[in-house]
N, C-alpha and C positions, 0 to 999 in steps of 0.2 A: 594361749598356746598350752598344749598338754605335754608333759614330760613323759617320754617313753620308758621302757625298762632300763634304759641306759641313763645314768645321772646327767649326762651332758648333751643329750639329743632331745629336741623338742619338735612337735609338729602342730600344724593348724590346717584347717580344711575349708573348702567351699563346696557346696553340693551342685552337681551338674544336672539340671532338669533334663537336658537332651539325652545324656547317657545314663542317667539314674545311678550316679556313682560319685563318690567324693574325689575331688582333686586336692592333693596334699602338697604343702610346702614343708620343708624341714630346716632346722637350725641346729648346727653343731657349735656348742659353746666351748671355747678353748682360750687359754691364757694369751696365746700369740695372736689372737684376733678371731672373732666368730665367723662362721661360714653359713650363709643362706644357700639353700638348694632348691631350685625350681619354685621360687616364691609365688604363691597365690595371693589374692587380696587379703589384707589384714584388717581386723576391726581396730577401733581405737584402743581397746584394752590390750590387744595383741601388740600394737605398736608401743604402748607404754611398757609392756613386759619386755619387749625386745630392747628398749632403751635401758631398762633395769639390768638386763643381762649383758650389757656392754655393746649394743649395736651390732654392726657387722663390718668386717674388713673385706670379705670376698663374697661374690654371688656366683655360684657354679650352676650352669645350665646343662642339663643332660641331653638336650637336643634343641633344634631351632624353634620348635613349636612350644617350648616351655619358657619362652621369654617372659610370658605372663606379666607379673608386676615388677620385673627386674629394674626397669627404668625408674619407677616411682620410689622403690626402696633404695636404689642408688642415690637418688636425690635426698632421701630421708637420712641415710646413714653415711654417705660418702664411699660406700663399698665399690670395689672394682669388679668387673664382670669377667668370668672365665668360661670358655666354651671350647669344644673340639675344633681343630683347625678346619675341618671339612664343613662346618656350619657357620663359620665366622662371618662370611659375606651375606648370609641369609637373615641376619639380625637387623633390627631397626636401630641398634646402637652399636658402636664400635667397641669390641671387647678390649680390655687392657692386656689380656693374655690368652693365647691359644695353647691347647694341650694335644698330646697324641697318645696312642695306645701304650699302656704300661707306665705312663709317666706318673711320678709322685707329685700330686698337686701341692700338698703340704705334708709334713711327716704324719704318717698314719692314715693317709687318704690317697688311694691309687685309682687311676683311670683304666677302664676296660672298654675298648672300642667294640661296638656291636654292629657289624655291617649287615647290609641287605634288609634293614628295617624301614621305618617310616621316614627317617632322616639320615642323610649320609654321615652325619657326625654324631649319631646316637651313641651314648656311653652309659655304662653302669659305673657306680662308685663303690669301691671296696675299702672297708675299714678292717685291715688284718688284725689289729689288736683287739677288736670287738667281735670278730667273726661275723661281720655284717656286710651284706650287699644291698645297695640301693639302686632300684631301677627307675627310669623315667617313664617311657611309653611302652617298650617292647613287652614287658611282663606286667600284668594287671592283677591286682588282688581281688578277684571275684571268682566264684561266690565266696562268702566269708569262710576263712579257714583253708582256702585253696588258691592257686594261681592259674591264670590262663595267659595266652599270648594275645596281643592286640589283633583285631580281626584281620584276616588274611588280605582283604582288599585294600587295607591301609599300608601293607608292607610291600616293599620293592620285590622281594622274593621270599615268600613265607617259609618254604622248606629250608632254604639256606639260612634264613634268620633264626629258625629254630635250632639248627645244627651249630650256629655260632655261639649258642649258649653253653657249648662245651667249654668255652673259655671261663665261664662262671663255675661249672662243675669241677674244674681243675683246682679251684680255690677252696680253702678251708672256711666254711661259713655255716651258720646255724639260723640266723634271722634274715628275713627279707623285708626291706622297707620299700614301699612303692609310691610313685607319684600319683597313681590312680588306683582307688579302691582301698582294701584293708591290708595292712601289713601282717606278716607272719613272724612271730617272735620265737618260735621253737619248731624244730623239724623242717626248716625252710628248704634244705637240700632235697629231702624226700618229696616235698610238695612240688618242687621244680621238676624232679625226675618224673613224678606222676603225670604232670602236665605234658611233658615231652613223650612219655610212653603212650599217652592217649591219642597221639596224632597218627594218622594213617599215611601221611605223605613222607614220613621218615621212619627209620627203625633205629631208635636211639641206643638200643642194646647191642649194636654191632659197630665195629670200627676196624678199618684195615691198618696194619701196623705202619704203613707208609704215610698215613694221615697224622701220625704223632711224631713230632720233632724230638730228637735227642736233646735232653736238658742237662746242662753242666751243673753239677752239684756245688761247685766252688767250695768244696771242703778242703781242709789243710792237706798238703802233700804228706803221704802218698794216697790219701783217700778221695782225691778229686776225680771221681768216676762220673760216667754219664748214665742217664736212665730214661726210660719211657714209662711213665706211670699210667696204667691203663684202666684200673678198676673204677676210679672216680668218674671217668668219661662215659661209661656205658651202663651206669645204674647198679653196680654191684652192691650187695648188702652185707654179706657175711664172709666174703673172700676178698683178699687183696692180691693183685698180681701186677708185676712190672718186669720189664727187661732192664738188665744192667750190663753195660759194656765197660770192661776194664782194658785200658790201654797198657802196653808193656810197662812193667814197674809199678803198676797201680794196685790198690787194694779196695775191697768193698767196705761195707760198714765195719766198725770195730768189732772185735770178738764179743758176741752177745748170745743170749738165749732168752726164750719166753717161758714164763711160768705156767701160762694157760694156753697160749696160742701155739699152733703147729705150723711148720713151714716145710716146703719142698722146693728143691732146685732141679732144673733140667739144664744141662750144658748144651746150648744150641750150636755154638761155634767155638773152635779153639780148644785149648787145654790150659789148666792152671792148677794151683795148689790149694787144697782145702785145709785150713789150719784148725785143729780142734785140740782140746785138752788131752786127748788120747794120742796126739801126734799128727804129723802132716800126712795128707793123703793126696796122691795125684789123681786128678779127674780130667775127663776129656769129653769131646763131643759125643752125645748119645747117652751120657750117664744121668740117671735119676738119683737124687740124694735126699733122704728124709732127715728132718730135724724135729724130733719129738719134743714135747714140752719138758721143761726142766733142764738142769745143768748138763745132762747127757747130750742135749742138742746144741751146745755152744759151738760157734763156728765163725769164720770169716774166710774170704777168698783172696788169694794173692796171685797176680799174673807175673810169673817169673820168665815168661817166654818173650819172644821178640815180635809177636803179632797180637792183635786184640782178641779178647775172649768175650762171648756174649752168653749171659745167663738168664734163664726165665725163672723168676721167683714167685711162688704161690704160697699164700698163707691165710689162715683164718683171722678174721678181725674181731677181737673181743674187747669191749669197752673197759672191762675190769682187769685186763692183762697187765702184767708187770714184767718189764725187761730188766735183765741184769748184765753188767759189763765186767767180767771177772778180771780183765787185765788192768782196769783202772778203778776197780772197787766202787762202781757206781750203780744206781738203781733208778729206773724210770717207771713210776706208777702212772698208767695211762689216764686214769680218772683225774689226776692232778695235772699232768702234762708238763711236769718239770723234773729235771734230773738231779739226783742228790748223791753225795758221797756217802757210802755206807760206813757207819761208825759202830762202835761196840753197842750191843743191845742195852737198853735202859730198863730200869725197873718200871713196872706199871705206874707206881706212885711217884716217880722221879719228877721233881719240880712242882708237885701239887702242894697246896697249903690248906 
């Protein structure tokens, strides 16, 4: 087996003469018990390496056609088989557990059900902590450095299967691991968008607002607003845009500003209060509001009315941007992706020996 760019994920392959492509199995090594994914036949050295790495506790199948060597490896390791509930009856073996869309299989591994594909229970696997998506059949890693979809004739409904991949675009990921072909370790999101944009039976760069469900942010009161995040679903590169709905008594994001990015808000429905360091401003339906880079653009919205308010937020997406939160003295460097409390400035040589 080969270790990938992740210290705890391994892969091994067999070559398909019929399709002229590698079929890949994957292993996730974890203290709580290793997980095999869509296992293909192993060589004796692979089996020995698997034993050295701790065997396997679970075998996850991404679809009914990837049963592959699951039974043999179950006998070898004692692992139990997991599959989506829609494919459970199609296997030659009875799974120990069935899963559904959005279910967390184990901590750090989530299920994404992809309908209209080759198999009713086709799933992708999402590793949020690693920013990785693993596909079984629907997305294929070919030619090298790109991805395509499985051939249309093998899919139940090719256009709908392609649009179903918006569920993946809504996730934060960079790498794509594949059951068939070559994996993508950097820029995976753009490669998937390129694949979808190349199709003539869909137009991935368009979506109707009614096709996006309101998502509850589950933030602490009073910041528990709802939103529809649009840009990730339609292939945006340099702009971010979303709808935010504030129920009565609710607030948007905490007071913040961007050091490099610029934002704009359009009040679509209702009225609310715009809070800024320069004072509170009443805004209402039809208002456009600019938030330039820097402290001058600090803002948050508060709905002090008795009806919901809907805001359209547009902003530039800049990887090196830095957000600051003046009310709580925090800073968020995007390139690091973590929020820090701002302390007094240190000397360049502080702590050096």
